[in-house]
N, C-alpha and C positions, 0 to 999 in steps of 0.2 A: 504494500500500500504506500502510495506517495505521500510526502508531507502535505501536499496540497489537499489531498483527499482527507487526511487526518484533521487538518485545520477546518475543513468544511464540516466534518462530523462534529468537531468540538463546538463550532459556532451553532450548528443545528440543535445540539443538546444542551447548550448553555454552559459549556465547559471551556477551560483554557487549554492551549496546546503549546506548552513551553518547550524550548529546545534543550537537549542534553548538552552540558558543557564540560562534564568530567565523569569518568568512570574508573573505579578502582576495585580489583578483585582481591579480596583478602585471602581466601582459600577456595578450593573447588566448590564449596557450598555456600560461600558468603561473599557479597559484594556491596558496594555503595555507589551512588551516583548523584550528581547535581544537575539541576535544571535552572534555566533563567526564571527569575521571579516576576510574575505579571505585576505591573505597576499598581494595580488596584487590589492586589491580594494582601489581606491582613490576617494575622493569627496571633494567638498567645503562645509563648514558649511552652512546649509540652503537649500541644494539641496534635491531632492527626487529621488527615485529609484523604479523600478518595482519589486514587490514581489508577491509570490503566492504559489499555490499548484497545483498538477496535477488533472485534471478531471478524472472521472471514466475510460475514454478511454486513459488516459495517456498524454493528451495534457495539456500544462501549462495554468492555469487560473491566469492571472497576473493583478494587479492593482497598481496605483501609490501611494506610501507612502512617506511622508517626513521623513527624518532621524532625530531623536530627539537627538542623541548623536553628540558631536563635532567631527570635522575631525581628531583630534589627538587621539581619544579614541580607545582602542583595541577591542571594540565590537560595534555592530550596534543596536540601540534601536528604537522601533517604538511604536506609540500611536494610538490606533484604537477604533472605535465604534464596537458594537456588533449588527448586523442586523439579527434578527432571520431567515429571509428567504433570506438573502444575499448570493449570489453565492459563495463568498469567505469568508466574515467575519463570516458567520454561521459556518464555519469550523476552521478558524483561532482562534476563541475564545476558542477552546478546546485544543489548543497547550499545551504541557507539556514539561518540561525540558528533553532533550534527543531527542526530535523530530527534524525533519529537514524541512526547507522551500526552495522554489526556490527564487533565488535572481538574478536580472539583473546585467549586467556589465557596464552599461552606465548611471551614475547619471546625472541629469540635473536640471534646475529650475532657477527661477528669483530672489529668495530671498537670494541674496548674496551681501555682502557689496561692491563688485567691481562695482555693478550696481548703486551705489549711489554717488552723489557728496559729497565732504567734508562738514561737518556740525557740529554744536555744540552738538547736541543730536540725538540719534537714538530712535525712538518710534515705537515699534512693537505692532500691534493691531490685535488680533485674537479672534475667537469664536470656542468653542468646541475643536475638535482635531487639529484645526488650530494653536494651541499652539506649536505643535511639532517642526517645523523648528526654532522657536524662542529659544527653549531650546538648540539647536545646536549653533545658532549664538551668544547667550549670553555667551557661554563658549569658544568662539574662541578668541585667543589673538589679531587677526587682528581687531576685533570689538573694542577692548579697545584702540588700537593704533589710530583708526580713530575718535572715539567719546568720548567726555568728560563725557557725561551723557547718561544713558540707561534706557528706560522705557519698561516694558512688561505689556501690558493690556490684560486680559483674561476674556471674557464674556461667561457665561453659564446660563442655566435655574435655576437649584437648586444648592445651595452651595456645596452639596456633589459631584457635578460634577467638582469642581475645583481641578482636578487632578494636582499633583505636587505642590500644595499650600504650604505644609510644606517645601518642598525643596526650593521654591522661597522665602518664608518668612524667613526661618531660616538656613537651611542646607548650602545653597550656601554661606551665609555670614560667615560661619565657615570653609569654604573650604580652605585647605592649599595653594591652587593656587590662587583662585579668591576672597577669603574672604576679604582680605585687599584692594584689587583692587576695589571691588564693594561697600565697606562699606558706603561711602558718595556719590556714583555716580549712584546707582541703585534704581529704584522704581518699585515695583510689584503692579499692579493696577487691582485687580479683581472686576468684577461687576456681579450681579445676577439679572435675569429678573423676577423670580418668587420666592415666599417664603420670609422668613426673612433673611436679611443680612444687614450689616452696609452700603453697597454701592449698591443701587438698580438702575435698569434701563438698557436700551440698550445703549451700548457705543456710538453708532452713535448719539443718542439723547443727551447724556451727552456732546459730543463734540460740537454739534450744539448749545446747550444752554449755552456753556461756562463753564460748571461745571468741565469738565476734565481739562481745562486750569487752572481754579481757584484752583482745588485740588493740582495741580502740582506747583502752584505758578508762572505760566508763563504769560507773556504779550502776547497780540495779535501779536506783532512784532516777537515773538519767532517762529511763523510758518515758517518764511523765513529762519531761521537757523536750523530748525529741519528736519530730514529725517525720512521717514516712510516705514515700511514693513507691508503689509496687507495679512492676510490669514484666510479664513473662507468659508462660503457658497457663492454660486454665487450671491445671492441677497445682502449679506453683503458686498462682495467685490465691487459690482457695486455701492452701496450706499457710501462706503468710497471713491471710485474714484471720485464720484460726489462732495463730500465734498472737497477733496484735490485739484481737478482741479478748483473748485470754488474759492479757495484761490490763484489761479494762479500758483500752483505747477505742475510740469511735471513728467510723468512717465519715469523711466530710464531703460536702458538695459546695459549689460556689454560693448557693443560697443559704447553706448551713455548714460553715467550715468546721472541720474536725481535726482529729489527730493523724489520720492517714487517708490516702486516696489510692485507688486501684484502677488501672486501665482495663476495664472489662471488655472493651470492644477490640482489643488488640491481643493477638496470640503470637508470641515470639518463639 
């Protein structure tokens, strides 16, 4: 399908058709890409949007993707798995610079700081591509105005799946905007469930066993002054909600802010 046809489909369906400007393959099963940001497109850091490609018959095939770039950035970045027989990802993984995708106009989602009560620290816990919205939230000035300390925990199977690891360990600390701001206030906490790595195990197990708290130097009482964002598989999200509600914490929304939020529309 030509770019002209894709733009025509986007116009007919009330969608955008931004151009791909960057593609990076992390592993045989993970990749990221950026597209130009439409001038009128607005979103809150942590939200998701529908993106896709036309079917053979020209109908849009759309899926929800968290936006990995912050709300002030001039491009939109996405982090995706590659599913060989996936209706959409089997095609998205072959994107090249200069291609176009379909992009919705109405971002939404629960992983926004406005849905959380004030707290001392923000702890973002994700698995797989569930890291994506945290990359956005981490680089939003509003996050740093609301929280004194920020933790990003990312759990994957093998260490090569720790996409953005170099960025979170080093690059962001040298960033001209956020470097100084994050230097003593940010902790990146990767864990791996298979293979060799300095920090092994499921993050939910480490939290239940107290290892997560010990590694961060936190007391049990710190639970009550911490706020949480959760994003991963359905099973992971459910397990984390059980842990947090077991501590007496309450889920929040933008109309009724709480102690934690979960991205229920996203499966990483």
